[in-house]
N, C-alpha and C positions, 0 to 999 in steps of 0.2 A: 809836765812838772809835780812835783810835790813841795809841799811845804813842811820846814823843817828845823827843829833848835840846835845847834853848836853845842856840845856839851864834851866836848873833848878834842885833844890833837896826839897826834902818833910821830914818833921817830922810829924809825929803820934805819940803821947801822948799816945792815945788810938787806938787799934786796935787788930788785933786776936794775940791770943800769938804765935801763927805759925811765925808771920812778927816779934816778936821778934829779935831784933839783926842785920837782914837786912839792906841794904842801899837804900832807894828808887828814882832814878830818875827821873825829867821828859825830854823828849828827842824828837825832832822835827824827823820825819822820812823826807828822801831827796834822789833824784836821784843821778847818781855820778857827777854830775854839779853843785849840791847844790840845785837845787831848791827845794821847798816845796812840801812834797806831803801828810801830815799827823801832827798834829801838836796836843803837848802836849799829848803824848804818855804815860803812867808811866810803868818804868821798872826798876826790881832787878838791881841791882849793883852788878855784880861778881867777880868786877878786880879791884874797885879803881879809875873809872873814874871821872874828873871833870868836874866842868861845864867849857864850850866852845869845849869839845875836841870831834873830830869827833869818833863814836863807830860802830861797828857791832851788831846790837838785833836781835836774834833768838824771836819767837813768838808761839803763839800757846801751844797748848800741852806740844812741843818741849823745850820752854822756861822752865819747869821742871828740868830738865837733867842737863844742867850745873849747874844749884844755887843747885841741893841734894834737891829740897824739892816737891819730886812727889805730898805729901798730902796737900798741899798749892793752893791757887786760886790766881793763878797769870800768866799773856801769854804774858809777853817779859819779857828777861831777857838779858842784856849787857856782852856780851861774848866776846869781844877783840877792843884795842884802834886803830882805823885805825892810820899808818904813812903815807900814800899816795895814791892816786888816780890815777890811769893813764888812760886815756879814745881812743882809736882807732878812727881817724875820718872815715865815712864811703865813 
């Protein structure tokens, strides 16, 4: 799982019919301190996250499991909204 910030949404009126009814979000992958690691990743929203929220994203083939879409070409799914992150100093 990776930490991400929801930065936008995607509306696609023409798409694979298997994507119908799924919400697509644009997320920026971050480290625990909020530093940008990767920008503009598209993820299926499985939980109703909104722009500005900090979320957990699963990627790769495992991303299809929580979304219940094993036969759709997707490689990122939002699976949780993060309430708080606590980092321990070394």
